[in-house]
C-alpha positions in Angstrom: 125.1 -211.7 -211.4 124.9 -214.0 -208.4 122.1 -216.6 -208.4 120.2 -217.9 -205.4 121.5 -220.7 -203.3 119.5 -223.9 -203.4 119.4 -224.0 -199.7 118.3 -220.4 -199.4 115.1 -219.8 -197.5 112.2 -217.5 -198.6 110.6 -215.4 -196.0 107.8 -213.6 -197.7 107.0 -210.2 -196.1 103.7 -208.4 -196.7 103.2 -204.7 -195.8 99.7 -203.5 -195.9 98.4 -199.8 -196.1 97.5 -198.5 -192.7 94.3 -196.9 -193.8 92.0 -199.8 -194.7 92.6 -203.6 -194.5 93.1 -205.1 -197.9 91.1 -208.1 -199.0 94.5 -209.6 -200.0 95.8 -209.5 -196.4 94.3 -212.8 -195.4 95.9 -214.5 -198.4 99.3 -212.9 -197.7 99.2 -213.9 -194.0 98.4 -217.5 -195.0 101.3 -217.6 -197.3 103.7 -216.2 -194.7 102.6 -218.8 -192.2 103.0 -221.7 -194.7 106.4 -220.6 -195.8 107.6 -220.1 -192.3 106.5 -223.6 -191.2 109.2 -225.2 -193.4 112.2 -226.3 -191.3 114.7 -225.5 -194.1 113.6 -221.9 -194.7 115.6 -220.2 -191.9 119.0 -219.0 -193.2 118.4 -215.8 -195.1 115.5 -213.3 -195.4 114.5 -212.3 -198.9 111.9 -209.6 -199.4 109.6 -210.0 -202.4 107.9 -207.0 -204.0 104.9 -207.0 -206.2 106.9 -206.0 -209.3 109.4 -208.9 -208.8 106.9 -211.8 -209.2 105.3 -212.4 -212.5 102.4 -214.9 -213.3 103.8 -218.4 -214.0 103.7 -219.6 -217.6 101.6 -222.6 -218.5 103.9 -224.9 -220.5 104.0 -228.5 -221.4 107.6 -229.1 -221.8 109.6 -229.9 -218.6 112.8 -228.2 -219.9 111.0 -225.0 -220.7 109.2 -225.2 -217.4 112.5 -225.5 -215.6 114.0 -222.6 -217.5 111.0 -220.4 -216.7 111.2 -221.4 -213.1 114.9 -220.6 -213.0 114.3 -217.2 -214.6 111.6 -216.4 -212.1 113.8 -217.3 -209.2 116.6 -215.3 -210.6 114.2 -212.3 -210.8 113.5 -212.9 -207.1 117.3 -212.7 -206.4 117.7 -209.6 -208.5 114.9 -207.9 -206.6 116.3 -208.4 -203.2 118.1 -205.1 -202.9 115.3 -203.2 -204.4 112.8 -204.7 -202.0 115.0 -203.9 -199.0 115.2 -200.2 -200.2 111.5 -199.8 -200.3 109.8 -197.8 -197.6 107.5 -200.1 -195.6 105.0 -197.3 -195.2 104.4 -197.3 -198.9 102.7 -200.7 -198.6 103.5 -203.8 -200.7 100.8 -206.4 -201.5 102.3 -209.8 -202.2 100.5 -211.8 -204.8 100.1 -215.1 -202.9 99.0 -217.1 -206.0 102.2 -216.4 -207.9 104.4 -217.3 -204.8 102.6 -220.6 -204.4 102.9 -221.3 -208.2 106.7 -220.8 -208.2 107.1 -223.0 -205.2 105.0 -225.8 -206.7 107.0 -225.6 -209.9 110.1 -227.0 -208.1 108.3 -230.0 -206.7 106.7 -231.0 -210.0 110.0 -230.6 -211.9 111.9 -233.0 -209.5 109.5 -235.8 -210.2 109.8 -235.4 -214.0 106.1 -234.6 -214.4 104.6 -231.5 -215.8 101.7 -230.3 -213.9 100.1 -226.9 -214.3 99.5 -224.8 -211.3 95.9 -224.0 -210.6 94.7 -220.8 -212.4 91.9 -219.4 -210.3 89.4 -217.1 -212.0 89.9 -214.5 -209.3 92.8 -214.0 -206.9 90.3 -213.1 -204.2 88.1 -216.2 -204.3 90.3 -219.2 -205.1 91.5 -221.2 -202.1 95.2 -221.1 -201.2 97.0 -224.3 -202.3 99.2 -226.2 -199.9 102.8 -225.0 -200.0 105.3 -227.9 -200.3 108.9 -227.2 -199.2 111.3 -227.3 -202.1 113.6 -230.3 -202.4 117.3 -229.6 -202.4 118.0 -231.9 -205.4 115.3 -230.3 -207.4 116.5 -226.9 -206.5 120.0 -227.8 -207.7 118.4 -228.7 -211.1 116.2 -225.7 -211.4 118.4 -222.9 -210.0 121.3 -221.8 -212.1 124.9 -221.5 -210.7 126.9 -218.4 -210.4 128.2 -218.6 -214.0 124.8 -219.3 -215.6 124.0 -217.2 -218.6 120.5 -215.8 -218.4 120.4 -215.2 -222.1 119.4 -218.8 -222.6 116.1 -218.1 -221.1 115.1 -215.3 -223.6 113.1 -217.7 -225.7 110.7 -218.3 -222.8 109.8 -214.6 -222.7 109.5 -213.6 -226.4 106.1 -211.9 -227.0 105.3 -213.8 -230.2 105.9 -217.2 -228.6 104.1 -216.3 -225.3 101.2 -214.1 -226.3 99.0 -216.1 -223.9 101.3 -215.0 -221.0 100.8 -211.3 -221.9 97.1 -211.8 -222.1 97.1 -213.4 -218.7 99.0 -210.5 -217.2 96.7 -207.9 -218.7 93.6 -209.9 -217.5 95.0 -210.1 -214.0 96.0 -206.4 -213.9 92.5 -205.3 -215.1 90.9 -207.5 -212.4 93.0 -205.9 -209.6 92.5 -202.4 -211.0 88.7 -202.9 -211.2 88.6 -204.3 -207.7 90.5 -201.3 -206.3 88.3 -198.9 -208.1 85.1 -200.6 -206.9 86.5 -200.6 -203.4 87.2 -196.8 -203.5 83.9 -196.0 -205.0 82.1 -198.2 -202.6 83.9 -196.5 -199.7 83.0 -193.0 -200.9 79.5 -193.5 -202.3 76.6 -192.0 -200.3 73.0 -191.4 -201.1 71.6 -188.1 -202.2 69.9 -187.6 -198.9 73.1 -188.1 -197.0 74.9 -185.6 -199.2 72.2 -183.1 -198.8 72.4 -183.5 -195.0 76.2 -182.9 -195.1 75.8 -179.8 -197.3 73.1 -178.4 -194.9 75.3 -179.0 -191.9 78.2 -177.2 -193.7 75.9 -174.2 -194.3 74.8 -174.1 -190.7 78.3 -174.3 -189.4 79.4 -171.6 -191.8 76.8 -169.3 -190.3 76.9 -170.3 -186.7 80.5 -170.9 -185.9 81.9 -167.8 -184.1 85.2 -167.9 -186.0 83.4 -168.1 -189.3 81.2 -165.2 -188.3 84.2 -163.0 -187.9 85.5 -164.0 -191.3 82.1 -163.1 -192.8 82.4 -159.7 -191.3 86.0 -159.1 -192.6 85.4 -160.5 -196.0 83.1 -158.5 -198.4 79.8 -160.2 -199.2 80.4 -161.1 -202.9 78.3 -164.2 -203.4 74.9 -165.0 -202.1 75.5 -168.7 -201.8 78.9 -169.7 -200.3 80.1 -171.5 -197.2 83.2 -171.3 -195.2 84.9 -174.6 -194.4 88.1 -173.5 -192.7 89.3 -170.3 -191.2 92.1 -168.8 -189.0 92.7 -165.5 -187.3 95.9 -163.9 -186.1 97.3 -160.5 -185.2 98.5 -158.0 -187.8 102.1 -157.1 -186.7 102.6 -154.6 -189.5 99.4 -152.5 -189.8 97.1 -153.1 -186.9 94.8 -150.4 -188.1 94.0 -152.5 -191.2 92.6 -155.3 -189.0 93.8 -158.9 -188.2 95.4 -161.4 -190.5 93.0 -164.0 -191.6 92.9 -167.1 -193.7 89.8 -168.8 -195.0 88.7 -171.6 -197.4 85.4 -171.0 -199.2 83.2 -173.2 -201.2 81.3 -171.2 -203.8 78.7 -172.2 -206.4 80.9 -171.4 -209.4 81.5 -174.0 -212.1 83.3 -172.1 -214.9 86.2 -169.8 -215.5 84.3 -166.6 -216.5 82.3 -166.6 -213.2 85.5 -167.1 -211.3 87.2 -164.1 -212.9 84.1 -162.0 -212.2 84.2 -163.1 -208.6 87.8 -162.1 -208.4 87.1 -158.7 -210.0 84.3 -158.1 -207.4 86.6 -159.1 -204.6 89.3 -156.7 -205.8 86.9 -153.8 -206.0 85.5 -154.6 -202.5 88.9 -155.2 -200.9 90.6 -152.3 -202.7 93.5 -154.5 -203.6 94.6 -156.1 -206.9 95.9 -159.6 -207.6 98.2 -161.0 -210.3 98.5 -164.5 -211.6 101.2 -166.5 -209.9 100.7 -169.9 -211.6 98.1 -171.6 -213.6 97.6 -175.3 -214.3 96.5 -176.5 -217.7 93.1 -178.1 -217.4 92.2 -178.7 -221.0 90.3 -181.9 -221.5 90.7 -182.6 -217.8 88.2 -185.0 -216.2 88.7 -183.7 -212.7 89.5 -179.9 -212.9 87.9 -177.0 -214.7 90.3 -174.3 -213.3 93.2 -174.3 -211.0 94.9 -170.9 -210.6 96.7 -169.0 -207.9 97.0 -165.2 -207.6 99.2 -163.0 -205.5 98.9 -159.4 -204.2 100.1 -156.7 -206.7 102.5 -155.4 -204.0 104.5 -158.6 -204.5 106.2 -157.9 -207.9 108.1 -161.2 -207.9 111.6 -159.7 -208.6 114.4 -161.9 -209.7 117.9 -161.5 -208.4 121.2 -162.3 -210.1 122.8 -165.6 -209.5 126.4 -166.2 -208.4 127.3 -167.9 -211.7 126.3 -164.9 -213.8 123.5 -162.4 -214.6 120.1 -163.6 -215.3 117.0 -161.9 -216.5 116.1 -159.7 -213.6 113.2 -157.5 -212.7 113.9 -154.3 -210.8 112.5 -153.8 -207.4 110.0 -151.1 -207.9 108.5 -148.8 -205.3 105.3 -150.7 -204.7 107.1 -154.0 -203.9 106.6 -155.0 -200.3 106.9 -158.8 -200.6 103.2 -159.1 -199.6 102.2 -162.8 -198.9 98.5 -162.5 -199.6 97.2 -165.0 -202.1 94.0 -166.3 -203.6 93.8 -169.8 -205.0 90.9 -171.1 -207.2 90.1 -174.7 -207.7 87.0 -175.6 -209.7 86.3 -179.3 -209.9 84.4 -181.1 -212.6 80.9 -182.1 -211.4 80.9 -185.1 -213.7 83.8 -186.9 -212.0 83.6 -190.7 -211.9 84.1 -190.8 -208.1 85.0 -188.3 -205.4 85.0 -188.1 -201.7 84.0 -184.4 -201.8 80.4 -184.3 -200.7 80.2 -180.5 -201.5 81.1 -181.1 -205.1 77.6 -180.9 -206.6 76.5 -177.8 -204.7 79.8 -176.0 -204.4 82.3 -177.2 -207.0 84.6 -174.2 -206.6 87.1 -174.0 -203.7 88.6 -170.6 -202.9 91.5 -170.3 -200.5 92.2 -166.7 -199.3 95.2 -165.7 -197.3 94.7 -162.1 -196.2 98.2 -161.2 -194.9 98.8 -157.7 -196.4 102.0 -156.2 -195.0 101.2 -152.8 -196.4 98.4 -150.1 -196.0 95.4 -150.9 -198.2 93.2 -147.8 -198.0 95.8 -145.1 -198.2 96.1 -142.9 -201.4 99.6 -144.0 -202.2 98.6 -147.7 -202.3 95.3 -147.0 -204.2 97.0 -145.1 -207.0 99.0 -148.3 -207.9 95.9 -150.3 -208.6 95.2 -151.6 -212.1 92.3 -150.0 -214.0 89.2 -152.2 -214.2 87.6 -153.4 -217.4 84.9 -150.7 -217.4 87.5 -147.9 -217.4 89.5 -149.7 -220.1 86.4 -149.9 -222.4 85.6 -146.3 -221.8 89.1 -145.2 -222.9 88.9 -147.4 -226.0 85.6 -145.8 -226.8 87.1 -142.3 -226.4 90.0 -143.3 -228.7 87.5 -144.5 -231.3 85.8 -141.1 -231.1 89.0 -139.4 -232.0 90.4 -138.4 -228.6 94.1 -138.2 -228.0 95.5 -139.7 -224.8 95.6 -136.3 -223.0 92.1 -135.3 -224.1 90.8 -138.7 -223.1 92.3 -138.3 -219.6 90.8 -134.9 -219.2 87.4 -136.0 -220.4 87.4 -139.0 -218.0 88.4 -136.8 -215.1 85.7 -134.3 -215.9 83.1 -137.1 -216.1 84.2 -138.4 -212.7 83.9 -134.9 -211.2 80.4 -134.4 -212.5 79.4 -137.9 -211.3 80.8 -138.0 -207.7 80.9 -134.4 -206.7 82.5 -133.9 -203.3 83.9 -137.5 -203.3 85.9 -136.8 -206.5 89.1 -136.5 -204.5 88.7 -140.0 -203.2 87.8 -141.4 -206.6 90.8 -139.6 -208.2 93.2 -141.4 -205.8 91.9 -144.9 -206.9 94.0 -146.2 -209.8 91.3 -148.6 -210.8 88.8 -145.7 -211.4 91.2 -143.0 -212.6 94.3 -144.5 -214.4 97.7 -142.9 -214.7 98.9 -141.0 -217.8 101.4 -143.8 -218.4 98.7 -146.4 -218.5 96.6 -144.4 -220.9 99.5 -143.7 -223.3 100.4 -147.4 -223.2 96.8 -148.4 -224.0 96.8 -145.8 -226.8 100.0 -147.3 -228.3 98.5 -150.8 -228.1 95.4 -149.6 -230.0 97.5 -147.8 -232.6 99.7 -150.9 -233.2 96.5 -152.9 -233.8 95.1 -150.4 -236.2 98.1 -148.7 -237.9 100.8 -151.4 -237.7 104.3 -150.9 -236.3 105.8 -147.6 -235.4 108.9 -148.0 -237.6 110.4 -150.5 -240.0 109.4 -152.0 -243.3 105.9 -152.9 -242.0 104.9 -149.2 -242.3 105.2 -149.3 -246.1 103.1 -152.4 -246.5 100.5 -151.0 -244.1 100.4 -147.7 -246.0 99.9 -149.4 -249.3 97.1 -151.6 -247.9 95.5 -148.5 -246.4 95.7 -146.7 -249.8 94.1 -149.6 -251.6 91.3 -149.8 -249.1 90.7 -146.1 -249.1 90.6 -145.8 -252.9 88.2 -148.7 -253.1 85.9 -147.0 -250.6 86.0 -143.7 -252.4 85.6 -145.2 -255.9 88.5 -143.3 -257.4 92.3 -142.8 -256.9 92.4 -140.4 -254.0 95.7 -141.6 -252.4 99.0 -142.7 -253.8 102.1 -144.1 -252.1 105.6 -144.2 -253.6 108.9 -145.4 -252.3 112.0 -143.8 -254.0 115.4 -145.4 -254.5 116.8 -143.9 -251.3 113.9 -145.3 -249.3 112.3 -141.9 -249.2 108.5 -142.0 -248.6 106.1 -140.0 -250.7 102.4 -139.9 -250.1 99.9 -137.7 -252.1 96.3 -137.1 -251.0 93.3 -135.6 -252.8 90.1 -136.5 -250.9 86.6 -136.1 -252.4 86.3 -132.7 -250.6 89.5 -131.5 -252.2 88.3 -132.7 -255.6 85.1 -130.7 -255.3 87.1 -127.6 -254.3 89.1 -128.0 -257.5 86.0 -128.1 -259.6 83.6 -125.6 -257.9 85.7 -122.9 -256.3 87.1 -120.2 -258.8 89.9 -119.2 -256.5 91.5 -122.7 -256.9 92.6 -121.7 -260.4 93.7 -118.2 -259.4 96.1 -118.7 -256.5 97.4 -121.5 -254.3 99.4 -121.4 -251.1 102.1 -124.0 -250.2 103.9 -124.3 -246.9 105.3 -127.1 -244.9 105.5 -128.2 -241.3 106.9 -131.2 -239.4 107.0 -132.8 -235.9 103.6 -134.4 -236.6 104.4 -138.0 -236.3 107.1 -140.3 -234.7 109.2 -140.3 -237.9 109.0 -136.5 -238.3 107.6 -136.6 -241.8 107.1 -133.2 -243.5 103.5 -132.3 -244.5 102.9 -129.9 -247.5 99.2 -128.8 -247.7 98.2 -127.1 -250.9 95.5 -124.5 -250.0 93.4 -121.8 -251.6 91.4 -118.9 -250.1 87.6 -118.7 -249.6 85.1 -117.0 -247.4 85.2 -120.0 -245.1 88.9 -119.7 -244.7 91.6 -121.7 -246.4 90.4 -124.8 -248.2 92.7 -127.8 -249.2 93.4 -128.7 -252.7 95.8 -131.5 -251.9 98.4 -132.7 -249.3 101.9 -134.1 -249.8 103.7 -136.1 -247.1 107.4 -136.7 -247.6 110.2 -138.0 -245.5 112.8 -135.6 -247.0 112.7 -132.0 -248.2 115.2 -132.4 -251.0 114.4 -131.0 -254.4 114.2 -134.4 -256.0 111.8 -135.8 -253.5 109.6 -132.7 -253.6 109.5 -132.8 -257.5 108.4 -136.4 -257.4 105.7 -135.5 -254.7 104.3 -132.7 -256.9 104.1 -134.9 -259.9 102.4 -137.7 -258.0 99.9 -135.2 -256.7 99.2 -134.0 -260.2 98.5 -137.6 -261.3 95.6 -138.0 -258.9 93.9 -134.6 -259.4 90.5 -134.6 -261.0 90.1 -133.8 -264.8 88.8 -130.3 -264.0 91.5 -129.4 -261.5 92.1 -125.8 -260.7 88.7 -124.7 -261.8 88.9 -126.2 -265.2 92.5 -125.2 -266.1 93.6 -128.8 -265.7 96.4 -130.5 -263.8 98.9 -130.0 -266.6 98.5 -126.2 -266.7 98.0 -125.6 -263.0 97.0 -122.4 -261.2 98.0 -118.9 -262.2 99.9 -117.9 -259.0 101.5 -119.8 -256.2 102.7 -118.1 -253.0 105.4 -119.8 -250.8 108.1 -118.9 -248.3 111.7 -118.5 -249.5 112.5 -122.3 -249.8 114.5 -122.9 -253.0 113.7 -126.7 -253.1 110.0 -126.1 -252.8 109.9 -123.3 -255.4 111.9 -125.2 -257.9 109.7 -128.3 -257.6 106.6 -126.2 -258.2 108.2 -124.4 -261.1 109.2 -127.7 -262.7 105.7 -129.1 -262.4 103.9 -126.0 -263.6 106.2 -124.1 -266.0 103.8 -121.1 -266.6 103.1 -120.4 -263.0 103.9 -117.1 -261.2 105.8 -117.6 -258.0 105.4 -115.0 -255.3 107.1 -114.7 -251.9 105.1 -114.3 -248.7 105.7 -110.8 -247.5 105.5 -111.8 -243.9 108.2 -114.5 -244.3 110.4 -112.1 -246.1 110.3 -109.5 -243.4 110.5 -112.1 -240.7 113.6 -113.6 -242.2 115.3 -110.2 -242.5 114.5 -109.4 -238.8 116.1 -112.7 -237.8 119.1 -111.9 -240.0 119.6 -108.6 -238.1 119.5 -110.4 -234.8 122.1 -112.9 -235.8 125.4 -112.4 -233.8 127.5 -113.2 -236.8 126.3 -110.1 -238.7 127.5 -107.7 -235.9 124.5 -105.4 -235.9 124.1 -103.2 -232.8 120.9 -103.5 -230.9 119.9 -99.9 -231.3 120.5 -100.0 -235.1 118.4 -103.1 -235.8 114.9 -101.3 -236.0 116.2 -98.6 -238.4 117.8 -101.2 -240.7 114.6 -103.3 -240.6 112.5 -100.3 -241.8 114.7 -99.8 -244.8 113.5 -103.1 -246.3 110.0 -102.7 -245.0 109.5 -99.3 -246.7 110.8 -100.8 -250.0 108.3 -103.7 -249.7 105.3 -101.5 -249.1 106.0 -98.9 -251.8 102.7 -98.1 -253.6 104.1 -97.7 -257.0 107.3 -98.1 -259.0 108.5 -94.4 -258.7 108.2 -94.5 -254.9 110.0 -97.8 -254.9 112.9 -96.4 -256.9 113.1 -93.3 -254.8 113.3 -95.3 -251.5 115.8 -97.6 -253.1 118.2 -94.7 -253.8 117.7 -93.4 -250.3 118.5 -96.8 -248.8 121.7 -97.2 -250.7 122.9 -93.9 -249.5 121.9 -94.5 -245.8 125.1 -94.0 -243.7 124.0 -96.7 -241.2 123.3 -99.2 -243.9 126.7 -98.4 -245.5 128.4 -99.1 -242.2 127.0 -102.6 -242.1 128.4 -104.2 -245.2 126.8 -107.7 -244.6 123.4 -106.1 -244.3 123.9 -104.0 -247.4 124.9 -107.1 -249.5 121.8 -108.9 -248.2 119.4 -106.1 -249.2 121.0 -105.8 -252.7 120.4 -109.5 -253.3 116.7 -109.0 -252.4 116.4 -106.0 -254.6 117.2 -108.2 -257.6 114.1 -110.3 -256.7 111.7 -107.4 -256.1 109.1 -108.9 -258.5 108.5 -111.7 -256.0 108.0 -109.6 -252.8 107.4 -105.9 -253.7 103.7 -105.0 -253.5 103.7 -102.6 -256.4 104.7 -105.5 -258.6 101.4 -107.3 -257.7 99.0 -104.6 -258.7 98.1 -106.3 -262.0 97.9 -109.8 -260.4 94.6 -111.3 -259.2 95.8 -111.9 -255.6 92.5 -110.9 -254.0 94.5 -108.8 -251.5 96.5 -111.8 -250.2 100.1 -110.9 -249.8 101.1 -113.6 -247.4 100.5 -117.3 -247.1 99.2 -117.0 -243.5 96.2 -119.2 -244.5 98.7 -122.1 -244.8 100.2 -121.2 -241.4 96.7 -121.2 -239.9 96.0 -124.6 -241.5 99.1 -126.0 -239.8 97.9 -124.8 -236.5 94.5 -126.3 -237.2 96.0 -129.7 -238.0 98.1 -129.8 -234.9 95.4 -128.5 -232.6 92.1 -129.8 -233.9 93.1 -132.9 -235.9 96.1 -134.2 -233.9 95.1 -132.7 -230.5 98.6 -131.4 -229.9 99.9 -135.0 -229.9 102.2 -136.6 -232.4 100.7 -139.3 -234.6 101.8 -142.8 -233.8 103.3 -143.4 -237.3 102.8 -142.1 -240.9 99.8 -144.4 -241.3 97.9 -142.7 -238.5 98.9 -139.3 -239.8 97.5 -140.2 -243.2 94.3 -141.6 -241.6 93.8 -138.3 -239.7 94.4 -136.2 -242.8 91.8 -138.1 -244.9 89.2 -138.4 -242.2 89.3 -135.9 -239.4 90.8 -133.0 -241.4 88.1 -133.0 -244.2 85.4 -133.5 -241.5 86.6 -130.3 -239.7 86.7 -128.3 -243.0 83.1 -129.5 -243.8 81.9 -128.4 -240.4 83.5 -125.0 -240.8 81.9 -124.6 -244.3 78.5 -125.5 -242.8 78.9 -122.9 -240.1 79.5 -120.2 -242.8 76.5 -121.3 -244.9 74.3 -121.3 -241.8 75.5 -117.9 -240.6 77.1 -119.4 -237.6 80.7 -118.2 -238.2 82.4 -116.5 -235.2 83.8 -112.9 -235.2 81.8 -112.0 -238.3 82.5 -108.3 -238.0 86.3 -108.9 -238.1 86.2 -110.9 -241.3 87.6 -109.3 -244.4 84.7 -110.8 -246.4 82.1 -108.9 -244.4 81.3 -105.2 -245.2 79.6 -103.2 -242.6 76.1 -101.9 -243.6 76.9 -98.3 -242.7 79.6 -98.2 -245.4 76.9 -98.8 -248.1 74.6 -95.8 -247.2 76.0 -93.2 -249.7 76.5 -95.6 -252.6 74.3 -95.9 -255.7 74.6 -98.8 -258.1 73.4 -99.2 -261.7 73.9 -101.8 -264.5 75.8 -100.7 -267.6 74.4 -101.8 -271.0 77.9 -102.9 -272.1 80.1 -104.7 -271.5 78.0 -107.4 -270.0 78.1 -108.1 -266.2 79.4 -104.6 -265.6 78.0 -102.2 -263.0 78.6 -98.6 -262.0 78.7 -97.6 -258.3 78.7 -93.9 -257.4 79.4 -92.3 -254.1 77.1 -89.3 -253.5 79.2 -87.8 -250.7 82.6 -88.0 -252.5 81.3 -87.6 -256.1 83.4 -90.7 -257.1 82.3 -93.7 -259.2 83.9 -97.1 -260.0 83.2 -99.9 -262.3 82.5 -103.4 -261.0 83.0 -106.5 -263.3 81.0 -109.4 -261.8 82.5 -111.9 -264.2 85.9 -111.5 -262.5 84.5 -110.1 -259.3 86.9 -107.1 -259.4 86.5 -103.4 -259.0 88.3 -100.4 -260.4 88.9 -98.9 -257.0 92.4 -99.1 -255.4 91.4 -102.0 -253.2 89.4 -103.9 -255.7 92.0 -103.9 -258.5 93.6 -107.0 -257.2 90.2 -108.7 -256.6 90.1 -107.8 -252.9 86.4 -107.6 -251.6 85.3 -103.9 -251.5 82.2 -102.0 -250.6 81.4 -101.4 -254.3 81.3 -105.1 -255.0 79.1 -105.7 -251.9 76.7 -102.9 -253.0 76.2 -104.6 -256.4 75.7 -108.0 -254.9 73.1 -106.7 -252.5 71.1 -104.5 -254.9 70.9 -107.0 -257.8 70.5 -110.1 -255.6 73.7 -111.7 -256.9 76.1 -114.2 -255.4 79.9 -113.8 -255.0 82.6 -116.2 -253.9 84.4 -113.3 -252.3 81.7 -112.3 -249.8 79.7 -114.0 -247.1 76.2 -115.3 -248.0 73.7 -112.6 -248.9 71.4 -113.5 -246.0 74.1 -112.4 -243.6 74.7 -109.3 -245.7 71.0 -108.3 -245.4 70.2 -108.9 -249.1 67.0 -110.0 -250.7 65.8 -113.6 -250.4 
């Protein structure tokens, strides 16, 4: 590195800031004049910056003093280029004391004496010493040559040896910093009366200025106390009917984030336009700012385009994007700042900049529908979801409420997306709520959430009402037996007589299969248990039935117990389901639903592969139907022989083979085979079909459950609640279509009947018909009658007559108050 020439001159240049004269300017000018008066300082200009000159070290040794001086001058040489590159407008303050100290160092060293330069207590008050031109001989001793190694001077700048030098630097820097701060504060400080006068003038100008008055008219009045400090108006080249473009700067008495967001929400509602966050500055623990945030119009979707180097994360240009340039900028300042030139800070700490430059229609319906729903609408939909509404039912309820509230203005309210959200927004909010309550929609998290839900539910119920199992093939099995189902097992006699099992799917996102176990009652089908599985294989269903058995109450199936099970089970023709039930309850009688048998045969005839002509299908169908409804065994055998000799049936070999297979299973579907069974007149499992419809309509609202966890939650909360409500309606004589129920006997049918109690056997009654001279025996212990209808336990008029005359109760009839019995 090239060192300074001993004959090199030093022209010290000072550049002051143009705004205010610095107290150091006099000192700098004096130094410049002193240096320029030297006759030898004229060959080369050297600019000195503040960072190039360091305080001179106080040393007692001449050698060290020379080294320090040499190092200081070398630092001056190294800073030449840097100083030339600086922008003069930035302002450079030359520390005159350090320049004078460096120049005096050369003079003292030449004489061989060590004299310390004067150390003033303050650089602003100490008089400027006389500047002595440096001697050439002394400069040759102090300044290094071109090949001088600067590493020899390192010991003069080691912190441990020169701690007093560092202390001196810090002390001087703190003094200058304090002086600058005092100067700024002194320049901005005003009395409270002056500030109040300035605030009052700003208010008067905000109200009296013609331009500001126009802005007041265009901008909705949102805050009672605000002033306008700047404003601008221009023509609207895009939509003149929406008014002029305008820009305004407001000062509002807002000092926190929540009030600012409330102000923005009110502005959005009043201006019929939404704003999204553009950028936000972090103001945590800031001493100057509370909030600094910028918003843009929602018609500027900020799409990103692909770069030339390769694809980037892009956002599609959607229909509402118009590249709108309207913005709102919030700046909330801290009232407790140490100093500030803002005289409105105490009264109006919030500065709001609004640029109203919408390049799209604002009041039209197409623009209004794209608005974001406000917080009030969001809270209402969350409340509807908590009450059990599905997304579609919540939308319909909200629209009906708006219609009742606004009347003729409903069409305008319906067009506003902030008041009436779109279906997509409602479903998205519903999904967000479901994820928070029921966990993820798929994946391993469902199993954990299900098990946690089961533990919580069992703890609340005080018994094991729910059980979750995961099989080796990751098949899900859930068994449910709620307290209502447990009471049905223990109190309803029909639970031990006959059960109905059917399945349905398409109830949740994973399409799990639901198997409700039902029994009949005067209030309709009542549940005894529910199985939810992810597969309909025989192995999975067998495990599901056994898990359900393990959580049944001790007196399950009206005291028969879970190990024995009910007497009869009716299902459709599903081999896996029937085999699983048979393996769990070996002594059970399995019957086929007559409706499903005939329905399956009708579909078989309509299958193209079986080549049955359209005109022949009804006749072939009645062949099997007549066999199913045969009243006795003789009639059945006779119809069977006729069917096998039917020429049309013989011409359709596939249909004939299908009927022959069914004839071998006549005990499961022929009605005459059920005369001795206590079926209570139920030959189909339509009560299970009705239960499926009830779950999908009333419980799920014709909407799929979000995941199996929500499906389970609905089945253990909403489904039992609906059943209890239906039971209460029956008990309170509020059931609908009473005269169409099979459990209600019309009073006119009881006019010619006479009932009497028999001495033996007990609980036996004789009912005679005076018009037909017939009599039948009614056994109340089993609630059956010897008449053709009552043999299987179906409710008949003879049973009803006994219940009415002897003030008895029956599980096969409606309450006696509805029948007109005695109280």
